[in-house]
C-alpha positions, 0 to 999 in steps of 0.5 A: 348582360348585354348594354345594348338590346340591339341586333348586331347581325346588322354589323355584317352589312357595313364596311370598314368605315361605317365599322370606325364610326359605330365602334367609336360610339360604343367605346371600342378602343382604337377602332382605326387600328382594327380590321374589319372582322376583329372591329366587329367583334369588338363592337358586339364584346361591348354591345353584349357587356363582355368588355367595358366601353373604353372612353378617354380619361378626360371624358369619364366614364358615362353608363353605357346607355349614354354612349349610344341608346338602344333607340338611335342603333339602328340610325347608326348602322343604317337600317331606318331609312324609311326605304324598302330593303327588299330588292328581290323584284328588281332582278338586278344586282344590289337586289341578289347581293346586299341591302341599302344601308347608308349614312345618307348624304352628309350635311353640306353648305352646298345646296344645289346637286345634280344626279340620278334616279333610282328605284330602291323597292318601291321608292325613288331615290336621289343619288347625287353624283360628286365628281363623276361618282355615285356611291350607294352610301350617299343619297336623298330621300324624294318626298311624296308630295314633292312638287313634279314628282310625278314626272321623274323615272328611274334613269333621269338625270336631275338637279335639285335643291336638297334640304338637310333636316335632321340628318334626313336630306331630302329633295326640297325642289326639282330644278331640272329633269333631264337638263330641262325645267320641271315646267317645260318637260314633257315624259315621252310615251314609250318605256325601254321594254316596250321598244322592239328593235328595228334593223339596224341605223346608219354606220358610225362614222370615225373621224380621228385617225386613230379610229378611221380603219374601223369605218373599212375594216370592222364598221359599227352601226346604231344599235350595235355591240362592239369589243376592243380587247387585248392584254392588259394596257394594249390602248383600250382606254385610249381608243374608248376616249378617243371615240367618246371625243370623236361621237360626242358632237353628233351622238348621246354619249355615256362614258363609264371609266371602271377602276382606273387609276385616279390620273386616268380621269379625263375631260370629257365635257360634251359626254356624260362621264362616270369614273370610279377609281381602283379603291372603289369597293365592289359594291358601289362599282356594281351599283353605279354600273347600274345607274348607268345601265339605267341611264342609258336606257332613258336616254334612249326612251327621250329618243336619243342615239346613245352611244354607252362605252364601258371601260372596261368589262375585265374590271367590271366582271372582277368586281361582280365576282368580289361583291358576289364572293362577299356574300356567298363564301362557297368554292365556286367562281360564279361564272354563270351569274357574272355572265349573266349580269353582262349579257343583260346589259349588253342585250340592252343594245338596240336601234328603234324608231325612237332612239338607240343604244350602241354599246362599245366595251374595252377588256383585258385578256389576261386577267389573274382569274381564268374563268374571267378571260374564258367568259370574255370569249363567251362575250366576244361571240354575242359582239357584232364588231371585234377589234383585237389589240396588239400590246407591242405595237402600242408601246412602240407608237405604231399608228395602227396597233390592231390585229389585222387577222382578228379584227373584222364585224360580223357579215349579215347576209340576207336569206 
């Protein structure tokens, strides 16, 4: 006989840490010692009455209904947040692969937060930045009666006050929208999808010694796409972070560091710096990637010349692959799905009368997945600037460590 009248299929959408929380609530013995699969099975056994809920001796053994009432189940597993779970129309990674479920933003003494606006179904939701990172599991709702809500758009960077009420955090007051006080903020008239590319913009001039070779050997113009590739640890991050520091005073730089070591985090005060460490789950990296792309498009709408630095594409593609594999266990590598996601991002590069988006990406070419390495060759073909790095020269400390025979910019000949 079931102890709870609940839908246990929803457990499949929870990560290990959320499962531990649910396990502790329903009375699973030592939930922190179990792996995700075993923990789900243990929760189901308790829920369905096959196993009596375990409680510490000093706590007594109340009736199961006192452990977790049925009407709290949806809240516990994150399905009662009032958000539209149907992402099918958004044509993004989260739409295809996972539904939003969350413990929401944890109650805190902190009141003021800065983060990004993202659409979930028909609703706008606020995701705060914490230590240069956004997670799908931490968000606050935006009330429909919020003052200045009509000014908000997907990709906006917002500073606001959060009110924690009945464990449902929501924006109480907007303080800034894209660094401007809301009472002084004006929405641009155009939208990114309506901005048609013009001829390419000015050539980007690098001043740091380690980057000057780009000016002559493989120049990058505003609105173009560049790829810095080579074996793992060939100086990709060194050149990418150098480019961010070099360009921050002249352009709007957004830097996305993907699956890095914690000690690789750097200080880029004049950039919008987004960082994920190697232990971040694929769902969060893919979700954060969506926020980054939406942010750069929004900045372009605002009339900025934006340089998006993606460090690195290989790690992004591997995380997308892992995320897809979690939802689809069939024996295939999902190469076309992965490539489509990356191509969609690269297709956003453009130069217009209003603003521009230039994309500089890094990649390592010796992934353990052959299909990813093959995909990078295809990615390279749609780039305008190609920089091949030499690992041995980088480790020897040579001032120039690029392969001169395979570093070039595409030549556009007039008809």
